[in-house]
N, C-alpha and C positions, 0 to 999 in steps of 0.2 A: 292620537289627533284624528282628524274626521277628515270628510272630503273636502270641506269645507270650511276654509280659514275662518277663526274668530274676529267679529265684526272689530273685537280690543285689540286684537293679534297688530301687531304693524302690516301684515300682508292683508288681512282683512278691512284696517282702515284705508288705507290707497285705492282696495281694489272700489270700498265705496266710492273714494274720490274719483276716482276714473269715469264709474256709471253718471256720479257730478256729472262732470265734465259732458260725457254723449250726451246726457239730459241738457244741457244745455245747447251744444250742436244742432238739437233739433228745436229748442225753443223760442227761437227769434222767428217762427213762424209765419206771426202776424204783424212784420214788415216785408213781409212779401207780398202785399194784395197788388202791387202793381206790376205782376206776370200775371194774373188774371182778370185784372180790372176791367181789361176793356172787353172783353168776353159779356161781363155783367151790363157793362154798360149798353153793347150793340142789345144784349137778349133783352134788357129791361126798359131801352129807349131810355135812357136818363142823361138829362144837362151835367154838363161838367159840377153845377154847385149842389146835385141831386147825389152824384155818385161821391163827392166831398164829402158831404154827410153820410155816406157807406164806411169812407176813411174815421169819420167821426167816433161812429157809431162802432166799430172793432177798437177804437183807442178806450173809450169810454169802457167798456170791458176791464179795461188795466185801473180804474177808478174802484172800480169795486173786488180791487185787491186788496184794500183793508180789509176785508173780511179774510184773506189768506194771512194780511198778518196780528188780527187779533188768534188765530186760530194757531201761530205757528206757536206759542208759547202755552197750547194746551192740549194740541194733538202730534201726535209722533210725525216723524217726517214721511212713513208709509201711507198714513190718510191723506195729506196732503197730499202728496204726489197721484196718488188714486183718483181723487178730487178733478186736479187738472187735469190728468190724461182721457179719464171720461167724458171732461166738459167740453174736451176737445175735440173728441170724437164724435160726438152729437155735431158742435156748432159746425166742421168743415166737414162731416159727414153731408149734410142738412145741402150745404154751398154745391158740395158734388153733385148731388143730385140736380140739382138746378140748371149747374154747367153743361153736364153732361145730358140734359134732355130727357131725365129719366122722369123729373116731372116735372109738370108746368112751375114756370115765374111764380113766385112764391108775393105775396102783397110785399109792398115796399118796407112797411115797417115791420114785416115778420122777417126780410132779410136783414133789416138790422139789428132786431136779438140775436138768430145766429152769429150773426160776425162779433156781434157782443162777446155771445158764449165763447167765440174761438182767440177773439182779442184776452178773455178774462182767464181762459185756460192754462196761459202761459204765466200771471203771475202769480197762480198756485206751484207749477212747477220754480220757477224763479228764487221766491219763497222760500220753498222747502230747503233747495240746493244752499242759496247765498248765506238763507244762518245758520244752519247746519255745520256748513263747510267753512263759517267764519266762526264759529265757536271751536271746532273739532282743530283749525288750524291758529287761534288768537295770539301768535305770534309771527304774522307772516299773512296781514290784512290785504299790505297791497299787493304781494304777488298771488293769491289765491283771488282776488277781487278780479286783476287785471287776467287770467287764465280765465275763470266765470266768463267774464262781460265779453273777452274776446272769440270764446266761442260761440257765444250768443251774438255775435257781429256777425261771422261765419258760417251762420248757418244759413242765412239768404244766398248765400253766396254756396253752401253746398245745396240746398234744396234744387235753384235753381240752376245750377249747372249739371245736376245727375237729370233733371227733365228734361232740360237741351241735350245732354250727351244723350240719352235713350229712347224718352218719346217725345223727342223734335219739337220742345216746348208749347205739347197740348194742354189746354187751362187746365180740363179736365182730368189727365192723368197726374196732373201736379197736383189739382185738390184731395188727389184719395190718397196720394203721398202726405201730404200734412195729415188727413185722416188717420192715415196707419200707423207708419213710424215714430211720432214720438207716444203713440199707443202703447204701441210694444218697448220702444226704448224704456219710459215709463216704470214698466211692469218688473224692468230688470233692474232698475233701483230701486226699487221699492226690497226686492231681496236684499241688497248688499249695503246699500247706503244707511247709517244710522248716526245716531249724535253721540262722542264718546270723549274722553278727555283729552284736555288739549295737551302740546309737550311740555314737561316740564323741566327739564334739564336741556344745557347747551348742549348737549352729544344730540338729542332728540330735533333741537333745531335746526344744528347744521343740517341733519340726514335730511330733514323737512325742504329745507333751502336746496338742496342737493335734485331733492326728487320733483321740486316744484322745478326746478332751473330744465330738466332732463322735457318735463313737460313740455315747457316752452318754446325749447328746441321742435319740436314737434310740431307747436300752436302752429313755429313758424314756419315749419316744413310745408303742415298743410297748405296754408295762407297762401304760400308761392308758389304751388303745386295748381292751385285753383287758380291763381292769375294767369296763369302760362296759357292754362286752358282755354281761357277769354282772350287774352291777346292773337292767339297763333291760329283764330280766322276760322273759318268750315272744316266740321272733321268728318271723314268719313266712318259708315256705322261700327267696322270692326277698332276704330280707333276709339272710337267715343265707349265702346264696351270692355275695351284695355282701362280709357281714363274711369268709369265709377268701381272697375274691381279693385284696381291702386288704393282709389281714394281710402273706401271700407278699408284697405289695410291700415294703410294709415293711419285712419281713428281708431283702428284698433291696437294701434302697435301700444300705447300707453299701458297695455296689460303687462309690458313684461316688467313693471316695476312689481306689483303685486306678487306676480309669477317666483319670478329671482324671490323675495322676498318669503313666500311658501315655501318656495323646495329648500332654501337655506335652511327656514325653521324647520322643515323635516329632514333634514339631511345630520342637523344639529340635538334634534333630541332621538334622533335613530340610533347613532353615532355615539353621544354623551352618556347613553346607557344613566345608571342611578348616580354617576361621578356630577351629572349635572341639576340632582334633580334637589329642589331648597323644598324645606320644610319649614310650612308656613303656621305660627300660632299666634292668632291675633293677628297684632299687628307688629310680632319680632318674627322674622323671617332667619331660621338657622343653616346653619351647612354641616349638614352631617358631620361630615370630616374632619371636623376643627380640633385640634388639640385637647385631649380632656385634660392637661393640667390647664389651661389656657382659659378652658370654663372655669375652671373651680375659682380661679385667682379673679377672673371679670365677675364672677357668682356674688365672692367677699365683698370687694367694693361698692358693687349693686347694695348688698344687703347693708353691709355697714351705713351704706349714702340715706338707705331708706328707715331706717331704726334708730339711728342717730342725730341726725344735722337735716337741717334745710338753710340754705341760705337765700341773703337777701343783703348783697351788700358784700362788707366786710362782717356782718354781723351771723351769730352764729345761734337761729333760735329754738326753743325748747319746742317736742311738736305740740306741746298743753295748751300752745299760745295762737297755734296756728288756725285752729277753728274759728277761734274771736276776731281773729284781723279777716279770715277769708269771707265774715258776714261783714265787714265795714267796706271791705273790695267792693262787694256785691252791689251792697246800695250806691256807692259811688258809681260805678258801671253801670248800674239802671239808671241812675240818674243823667248820667255821658249818654247814653242811648235814648235817650227822652227827650233831650236838648237835639241828635243830632238827626231825629226822625223831624223839630219842628226845623230844621236847616234845610234851605231851598240848596240842591245838589249845585255846582259849579263845575262848569265847562271841562271836559274831560272823567265827571263820575260818570256813574248808573242815572237814568233820569228815569221816573214815568212816563207816558205819554204825556200827560198833561202839562207835567215836568217842562219836555221838550218843547211844546205847543207855546207856553207861556215865555223862553226865551228869543230874544233879538233873536241873536245865532242864528237860529230858525228859519226865520221867516229871509234872514239875508240867502240863508244857502237857496232855500224855497224859491226868492224870484231869482236868482241868478241861474239858478239850474231851470226853470223856466223859460230865460232867453236863451240857454244852451240847446237843450233838448225840443222845446218846443219848435223854431225854428229849423231846427236841420229833420227833426219829424216832418216837418209841414214840406220839405226837399223831397226826402224817401217818399213818402205818400204820390208825390206830386212827378218821382222822379221821367214815368213812363210820358207822361202825357207832357212834360216839359222835351223832353229827347222828340216826340212828335211834333211840336208844337214849330222846334228849328230845324224839322225836315229829315231825319233819322231815324230808318224804315225797323231798324233790329234796336230795343231800347236796354233790351237786357242785360248789355254790356254795363251798361250804366248802375244797372240798380245791382250788379256783382263787384264794379267798382268800389261804391259806396262800401259795399258791405264789407271785402276785402281791405280798402283803407279804413274802414271803423274796426277791424281787429288790432291791425297795427298801432291805431291810436289807442286802444284798452292795454293791448300788451308792452309798449313802452312807456304810458303815463304812469301805469300802477307801478313798474319794475323802477323808472327813474324817481318817482318821487317815494316809495321806498329807502332808495338809495341816498337821495339827498337829506331825509329826515335821518336816517342813521349817520348820516357824514357831518351834517353842520343843523340838523334839526330846522331843516324849510321846511316852512306849513305846507301841506300839500292846496292848498287853496290858490297858490300860487301859479299852479299848470292849471288851474280852471280858468284862470287869467288869461293865461298867454293865449288858451284856446280860441276863447270867445274874441280877442283881436285879430287872430290868424283864422276866423269864420267871415267876421266881419267882411275882411279881403277877398274870401271867398264869395262872398255873395257879391259885390262890386263887379266882383272879375265874370261873374254868371249874366249879372245883370246889361254889360256888355256888349254879350251873345257876339265874341271874338270867333273865331275859327277857333276849333278847338278845345274853347271856354268852360264847352260844357264837359269835357273829361277832368281838364283840370280843377274846375267847381266841385264836381263830385269826390275828386280824392280830397279833397282841403275838410268838403264839409263831412266828411265820410271820419276823416281822423279827426277833427275835432268835435265830433259826436261820440265816439268812442273817446277820447280823454274825458268829456263830462261826464259820462257815466262811470268807467273805474275808478275818476279819481272822488267822487261825489260817495262813493257807496261806502269805501273804508273811510273818509274823513267824519261822514255819520258816526260811524260807528265810537271813533275815535273824541266825536264828542260830546256825543250823548250817550254811549257806554252800549251795551248788548245785553242790556235788562228787558226791554225792549223793542231792541233793532228792526224784526221785521213788524210791526207797526210805525215806527218811525219810516224806514224803507218804503213801507208801499203808501204813506200819506206821500214823501218826496216822488216816488213815481205817478202821483195825481198830473202832475207836470205834463207828461203824457198825455195824458184826455184831453187837458188843461189845454195845451199848445198846440193839441190838435185842431181842436176847437177855434181858439183864436186863428192859427196862421195857417192854417188849411183850411179851416170847413166855411168860413169867413173871409178872412181876407185872399187869399189864393183862390178859390172857386169865384169870389165877387168879381174881383179885376179880371178874372180867365174871361165867366160869360157876359160883361160889359164890353169887350174886346171879339165876343164870339162870332159869329154869325151863323143861323139855322140849316138844319141840311132838311133832306126829304125824311122821312120817317119818325122824326122827333126828333130831339137832341138838336145838339151844338157841337160845333171846333172850330179851334183859334189856329190860324198859323201865324210865326213871324216871335219876333224879339220884342216885340209890344206887349204880346199875352202875360209876359210875368216879369218883368223891369219891375215895376212902380213896388211887384210884390218882394224883389229882390232888395231893395233901400230900406225897405220899412224894416225888414230883419235885420240888416245890417246895423240899422240905428238900434235897434232893441240888445245885439249883441255889446252894444259900445254901453248900453246901460248894465247891462250884466259882466263885462268888463269891469266899472267902478264898483260894483256890488263886491266882485269875489277878491279885489284889491284890502275893499274895506274890510271882510271876514277875513284873511291872511294878516292883515294889522291886528284885529282885535283874538286873533287865535295863536298870534306868536311866542306868549308864554308858555302855554298848552306844549307844545310842539318842544319849544326849550327842554319843557320835564320831561314827556318821551325821549326827547335825545339824550338829557343826565341819565336816564334811567336807566335803557339801553347799552350805555355805555361802559356804565355801574356793574351792570351782569356780563356785561363780556370779560372787564376786568378781572372779575372775580371767580367767572368760570374756569380764570387760568391761574387758579390755586394751587398748591401742589397736593397730591390724590395722595391718600392718606394706605399704608399697607390692609392688607384682610385678616392678619392675622391679631386676635386678642386683645391682650389688654397692652402691645405694643401698639396697637393702632389709639389709643386714647391716649397713650404719652404725646405718639406723632402729632397725632390731630392738635390738642394741646399748646404744644410746641410753636405749629406753625401760627398756630390762635394770636400766643401772646410775643411774636416778635414783631409787634407794631401793625400785626395786618387784622386787626381786631372785626372786618368783613367778613372772614373766613371764619372766625369763632360762633357770627351770629348766623352765617349759610349752615356750619354743620354743625346748631345748637336749635333747642328749642326755650320754651319758657315754663316748661314740665318741672319737677321737682326733679335732679344730679340721678342719673340715670343711663343705664347704658345701653344699646339696642344696633343690632346689626341691618342695613337699610338692602334692597332687595339687590342691589348693583352687589353687597359684598363686603362694602365695606362697613368696619366699626366706627360708629362714632359716638358722640360726647355732648349728650341733651342735658343741656346745665340751666340756671335762672340767667339773663342776660344784663350779668352784674359782671363786676368786678371778680373772675374768674380764680384769684392768686389763692387767696384761703382756702378754696378747693384744691389747687394742682397740691398745695406746700402739704396739707393734711391727708392728701389722700394718696399721693404719687412723690412725694420728698422733694419736689420741684423747687430747685434755687429760683424763684423769680421774682 
């Protein structure tokens, strides 16, 4: 065993997942423009509308995420991550050079390009991580989506609080962090994150759920830790340095999982010696210490079956007839495949991108997503200016509150929606609908501009924005499959650019400038509740429209989620089937007896449509592989079972 675990080993799988978590914890950097937008505004003498258009340029970068989606089916994860980290290094690097005054301010159009590059870099990172992890953990889409999107939400607070703690909120230093940290973290993920086969047994699914739960707990701990720092007031330098170190320790703590698995594998391989070795021959895995007599008996059974009989129902066929019938079956199968190709997939099956965009459900999801994330992103982009308009001097706390509350929205909604699917088949879009109504209430509260309403409103909007992201990601995979998931996801993410343009660039910028007064040296400013009041009311109406669309989608997909619920329930019940012993011919009898006690599902799980034979699976079980017809004649002739 080498020093580094194999990517396909349990330790390698979880090490890759941990590095994916790290990438997500730094890939929300395009939400952080509020932390240095005031520096750009003063340095370039911009109006609010011009500054908002810089936000739009940053979010337009996400529109080019379609390229990342197309590449996700053609390029390995490592290349996609490499493209993202290089693009981010250039985009944020140039912004750092401008804000730190190492170069003269660039023309407005040039700054738009580099902001666009910074925004686009995260789409490559997010696509690489989400597509790979959704495929690696195909039975836990909800929890995985919640964790990934949760850490994206925390990333803004992580960057903001570290910069506040260690560098006194200096905009130039903040941009330097945005340039270097994502680049280094992505290089780490390039080494360890790979696409591997998903779990294939209930035991593996249970282990996945356990470890995902541990990472969820760690994520909540990070969020609470960040929140405590934000609300605890002004800190001394030593306290801030200790905070930064402990935060890094918390972010590194998920490494406990792969390290533990690696040590367990190392100890078992070192201590087990030759007794634990399995000899692999083709698709057959044999235990060297099987009793010789049992091997001989099983061999006789296999030989007799292969040479003499081939079962279909209760009929024993001569081998000379098989070839002709196989040809007939082949023709039927070919015709069936051609008919299947012509038939459009239904919701829940794999869709091509063309099939997905022709679906009404896709556009319902798209527009409702726009109503939620478009308005939420407008608030996040303008949170700093909103705080200044209402008289707050330090607006970084609102940015952090939105980020942290967004994390809780992501984590809780992903886990809760997954729980209710498994419990009652509740459609995921129901949770999107609930978030839309709550978000509308938050906008009305912020429009009223009461004392403390910006604190409450930023928390409510953050939670609901997180719910929309975390629930929509697995919803898209469940409705349209994983075949073209990367591209479907990035088309949905176009809403970030479109929403930013409509609600932030046009709506917020126009109404702010209409209320603002010019200031000396260029630019303008607006103070008071009227600066954004009408904006909040318009966005509340948009959320009500989104609520109606989400309810409609929940109704249309109710049958799909009922099927998912039934399928998972059946899978859970069959996982409780009696485990057969590991000894030769006795295992065959034990399996078949279990199959014939009115529990046909066990028979189909432990069998295959191949000709009658025997085999040993990786876990050491001896299984019976038979045609999926009535097994009674085979049992009677081969084992003397009176069934």
